[in-house]
C-alpha positions in Angstrom: -11.3 -9.4 -15.5 -14.7 -9.8 -13.9 -15.0 -12.6 -11.3 -17.5 -14.6 -13.4 -15.1 -14.5 -16.4 -12.1 -15.5 -14.2 -14.1 -18.4 -12.7 -15.2 -19.5 -16.2 -11.6 -19.5 -17.4 -10.6 -21.6 -14.4 -13.2 -24.2 -15.3 -12.1 -24.1 -19.0 -8.5 -24.6 -17.9 -9.3 -27.6 -15.7 -11.5 -29.2 -18.3 -8.3 -29.3 -20.5 -5.6 -29.9 -17.9 -7.8 -31.8 -15.4 -5.7 -30.3 -12.5 -3.6 -27.3 -12.0 -1.7 -25.4 -9.3 -2.9 -22.1 -8.0 0.3 -20.6 -9.4 -0.3 -22.0 -12.9 -3.9 -20.7 -12.8 -2.8 -17.3 -11.7 -0.2 -17.1 -14.5 -2.7 -18.3 -17.1 -5.3 -15.7 -16.1 -2.7 -13.0 -15.5 -4.2 -12.5 -12.0 -2.8 -12.4 -8.5 -2.4 -15.6 -6.5 -4.7 -14.3 -3.8 -7.4 -13.5 -6.3 -7.3 -17.0 -7.9 -7.2 -18.6 -4.4 -10.5 -16.8 -3.6 -12.0 -17.9 -7.0 -11.0 -21.5 -6.4 -12.4 -21.5 -2.9 -15.7 -20.1 -4.2 -15.9 -22.9 -6.9 -15.0 -25.5 -4.3 -17.9 -24.3 -2.1 -20.3 -24.6 -5.0 -19.2 -28.2 -5.5 -17.6 -27.8 -8.9 -13.9 -28.1 -7.9 -11.9 -30.2 -5.4 -8.9 -28.7 -3.7 -5.6 -30.4 -4.1 -2.2 -29.7 -2.5 -1.5 -26.3 -3.9 -4.2 -26.3 -6.5 -7.5 -27.8 -7.7 -9.2 -30.2 -10.0 -12.7 -30.5 -11.4 -14.9 -32.5 -9.1 -15.3 -35.8 -11.1 -19.1 -36.1 -10.8 -20.1 -32.4 -10.3 -20.7 -31.5 -13.9 -23.3 -34.3 -14.2 -25.7 -32.7 -11.8 -24.3 -29.2 -10.9 -24.3 -26.1 -13.0 -22.3 -22.9 -12.7 -24.2 -19.8 -12.0 -25.7 -18.2 -15.2 -23.0 -15.5 -15.1 -20.2 -18.1 -15.1 -22.0 -20.4 -17.5 -22.4 -17.7 -20.1 -18.7 -16.8 -19.9 -17.5 -20.4 -20.5 -16.5 -20.8 -24.1 -18.1 -17.4 -24.8 -16.4 -16.8 -28.2 -17.4 -20.3 -29.3 -21.0 -19.8 -28.2 -21.2 -16.5 -30.1 -19.9 -18.1 -33.3 -22.3 -21.0 -33.0 -25.1 -18.5 -32.3 -24.4 -16.5 -35.4 -24.4 -19.6 -37.6 -27.7 -20.8 -36.1 -29.4 -17.4 -36.5 -28.4 -17.3 -40.2 -30.6 -20.3 -40.8 -33.8 -18.5 -39.9 -36.0 -17.6 -42.8 -38.8 -14.9 -42.9 -42.1 -16.2 -41.6 -40.7 -19.3 -39.9 -41.6 -20.5 -36.3 -38.5 -21.1 -34.2 -38.2 -22.6 -30.7 -35.3 -21.4 -28.6 -34.5 -23.8 -25.8 -33.2 -22.3 -22.6 -29.5 -22.0 -22.4 -26.4 -19.9 -22.9 -25.6 -21.1 -26.4 -29.2 -20.7 -27.6 -29.2 -17.3 -26.0 -26.3 -16.4 -28.2 -28.4 -17.5 -31.2 -31.2 -15.3 -29.9 -28.9 -12.2 -29.8 -27.7 -12.8 -33.4 -31.3 -13.4 -34.5 -32.4 -10.1 -33.1 -29.6 -8.3 -34.9 -30.5 -9.9 -38.3 -33.9 -8.1 -38.3 -35.7 -11.0 -40.0 -39.4 -11.3 -39.3 -40.3 -14.6 -37.7 -42.2 -16.2 -34.7 -40.2 -17.2 -31.7 -41.2 -19.4 -28.8 -38.9 -19.9 -25.8 -39.0 -21.3 -22.2 -36.3 -18.7 -21.2 -37.2 -15.3 -19.7 -33.8 -13.8 -20.8 -34.1 -15.1 -24.3 -37.7 -13.8 -24.5 -36.5 -10.4 -23.4 -33.7 -10.4 -26.0 -36.0 -11.4 -28.9 -38.7 -9.0 -27.9 -36.3 -6.1 -28.4 -36.9 -6.4 -32.2 -40.4 -5.6 -33.3 -40.0 -7.8 -36.3 -39.9 -10.9 -34.1 -43.2 -12.1 -32.7 -42.1 -13.6 -29.3 -44.0 -16.0 -27.1 -42.7 -17.1 -23.8 -44.1 -20.3 -22.4 -45.9 -20.5 -19.0 -44.5 -22.5 -16.2 -42.5 -21.8 -13.1 -39.0 -20.2 -13.0 -36.2 -22.6 -12.1 -34.4 -21.2 -9.1 -31.2 -19.4 -9.9 -32.0 -19.2 -13.6 -34.3 -17.7 -16.3 -35.6 -21.2 -17.4 -39.3 -21.9 -17.3 -40.3 -25.5 -16.4 -43.4 -27.4 -15.4 -46.9 -28.1 -16.8 -47.4 -24.6 -18.2 -44.2 -24.8 -20.3 -45.0 -28.4 -21.4 -48.5 -27.5 -22.4 -47.3 -24.7 -24.7 -44.5 -26.7 -26.3 -46.7 -29.8 -26.8 -49.1 -27.8 -29.0 -46.4 -26.5 -31.3 -45.2 -27.6 -34.7 -42.3 -25.3 -35.4 -40.0 -25.1 -38.4 -36.8 -25.2 -36.4 -35.9 -25.9 -32.8 -32.6 -24.7 -31.4 -31.8 -27.0 -28.5 -28.9 -27.1 -26.1 -27.6 -29.9 -23.9 -25.4 -30.3 -20.9 -23.6 -33.3 -22.3 -23.8 -35.7 -25.2 -22.5 -39.1 -26.3 -22.8 -40.9 -29.6 -26.0 -42.5 -28.2 -27.7 -39.9 -26.0 -28.3 -36.2 -25.0 -28.4 -35.5 -21.3 -28.9 -32.7 -18.8 -28.8 -32.0 -15.1 -32.4 -32.6 -14.0 -35.5 -34.6 -14.8 -37.5 -31.4 -15.2 -35.1 -30.0 -17.8 -35.0 -33.4 -19.6 -38.8 -33.4 -19.8 -38.9 -30.0 -21.5 -36.1 -30.8 -23.9 -37.7 -34.1 -24.8 -40.8 -32.2 -25.7 -38.9 -29.7 -27.8 -37.3 -32.6 -29.8 -40.8 -33.6 -30.8 -42.1 -30.1 -31.5 -40.2 -29.1 -34.6 -39.7 -30.3 -38.2 -35.9 -29.7 -37.9 -34.0 -29.9 -34.6 -30.6 -28.2 -34.5 -28.3 -28.9 -31.6 -26.1 -26.0 -30.5 -23.3 -27.3 -28.4 -19.7 -26.1 -27.8 -17.0 -28.7 -28.1 -16.7 -29.0 -24.3 -20.1 -30.8 -24.1 -19.0 -33.7 -26.4 -18.7 -37.3 -25.3 -19.6 -36.7 -21.7 -22.7 -37.6 -19.7 -25.0 -35.8 -17.3 -27.7 -36.9 -14.9 -30.8 -37.5 -17.1 -31.1 -38.4 -20.8 -33.7 -36.6 -22.8 -33.2 -38.0 -26.3 -31.0 -39.8 -28.8 -28.3 -38.0 -30.8 -29.8 -39.5 -34.0 -33.0 -37.5 -33.2 -31.1 -34.4 -34.1 -31.0 -33.1 -37.7 -28.0 -30.9 -37.5 -25.2 -30.2 -34.9 -23.4 -26.9 -34.8 -20.2 -26.7 -32.8 -16.9 -25.0 -32.7 -13.5 -25.7 -34.1 -12.0 -27.0 -30.9 -13.9 -30.3 -31.4 -11.2 -33.1 -31.7 -11.2 -34.5 -35.3 -11.9 -38.0 -33.9 -15.0 -36.8 -32.2 -16.2 -35.1 -35.4 -15.5 -38.3 -37.4 -17.5 -40.4 -34.8 -20.5 -38.0 -35.1 -20.4 -38.0 -38.9 -20.2 -41.8 -39.0 -23.7 -41.8 -37.5 -24.9 -40.0 -40.5 -25.7 -36.8 -38.6 -24.7 -33.5 -40.3 -22.1 -31.6 -38.3 -21.1 -28.0 -38.9 -18.0 -26.7 -37.3 -17.7 -22.9 -37.0 -14.6 -20.8 -36.5 -14.4 -18.9 -33.3 -12.1 -16.0 -32.5 -8.9 -17.4 -30.8 -9.1 -16.2 -27.2 -6.4 -17.3 -24.7 -6.7 -17.3 -21.0 -4.0 -14.7 -20.5 -5.2 -11.2 -21.0 -8.9 -11.9 -21.6 -10.9 -8.8 -20.4 
């Protein structure tokens, strides 16, 4: 298993179990104790985990403002993101204009959209997503201006805002770092400004969020959950969370993802 995937699985495990010993993590990942120890030390150095006696736990406030590296982020809930992405891409009709917000789940939607071979116009503030979509000549792809956020492929700033403010798209696929029944939130003010602009730039806003994002908060809010027209998530969402979302009158689609355990994941 690649280091990024192992580290993603450790974060997934600790999201569920809150804390675990090194031995339990090694058994869950089918890896050696020394390998898992190095992974935990790395994640502690980045501020995402706290060491405990013989193990680790998620740093209580880290996920509000800190993000894993893109390689780790894309490996977290990867099967769920792919399933969400396939469902989102299936919504795109020929001739539509679609905004792809920067993020790993929206990137999964971009991959599926490229494979569908439907002609449409795409706009994104993500260099990686732009590269993915431009691989299909049927998709007219525009990448916003702006500056590249350090350590990522995300475009931020006045250039990106100017492009998005002028748009009136048919659909916007938007991601979030966290959400509650009241608000959507992300890890920086700059990201929040872009996402807030995307919310206003489309006739239909579709939130793509794996179940691990639900009912948690991040650093800066960028919109209300009721501003979203549809939420697509995975089947690990607890039934009580799904009921709470539907009680707000927001359509919620739950997609089936391939069952992938921690042990033996390649």
